[in-house]
C-alpha positions, 0 to 999 in steps of 0.5 A: 300253178297254171297261172305262173306258167301262163306268166313265164310264157308271156315274159319269155315272149316279151324277152325274145321280142324286145332287145335286151338291155345288154344289147344296148351295150356301147362298143369298146371303141365308142363312149355314150354321152348323156345329153345335157341342157343346151345353151342358146347364144345370140351374137351380134357383130359386123362383117367388113368385106373389102375387095378394093384398095391395096390391102383387100380382105377378100380376093378373087381366086377363080372365075368362069370364062364368062363371068365378066359378061354375066350381070351377076359375075356368075362363077366368080369365087372369092377367098376371105379373111374379113375382120368382125367388129363390135359396131359398123365403124371399122375401127371399133373393137375387133371380135373376130375374123371371117375366113372362107370363101364365097361364090356368085351362084345366081345367073338371074339375080345376085346370090352367093354361096358361102362357106365361112368360118367365124372365128372369134378372138374376144372374151370368153369366145376367144378360140371358139368359131361357128361355121355358116354354110348357105345361100346369101342374096346379097343386099336383102335381108337374109337367113343362113344356116349355122352348120357347126362350131368349135370350142364353146360352140362345139356341136353348134346349130342355128341361124344368122340373119344378115342385113347390109348396113353399107355398100359401095357399088363402085368398089364392091366393099361392104359392111354387113350386120350379123345377128346370129343365134346359136344352139350349143 
């Protein structure tokens, strides 16, 4: 009988110390979802940034008073609506658009800060997007974070490796290859 009393006391102490299953109950205004296996998707496409000509896909929207004096155009901000294609050829299949802004954030070296939404218009990814937010070092091989997404890419995270395929230093126009790995 004494052993039963000890067991009851121990059980009571454990119950008092550790939260009860009832305390894990989800509030009436929230739903708890069980996690599922995640999908890893690799995307490869080309970003066509045109700042010159009669119909540019990226335009200046702001700049600092000393931007023109800076070798890196520090303080310059552009808004973009750039086509994304399957190959570097501008006439290749359109797979989406890159919409967002980027600005020159480096004073000593070319370094852009990019806030860009890659919205896809082709195949099963039509209507889905991924969001990139990070530092872009311009002409070098660079890695930038994927911080979210919508549609099939809801709750996405990952990274984008970008490499300049072509750049015209006279106009500033560029074609950039993107290899993106997304976990969603």
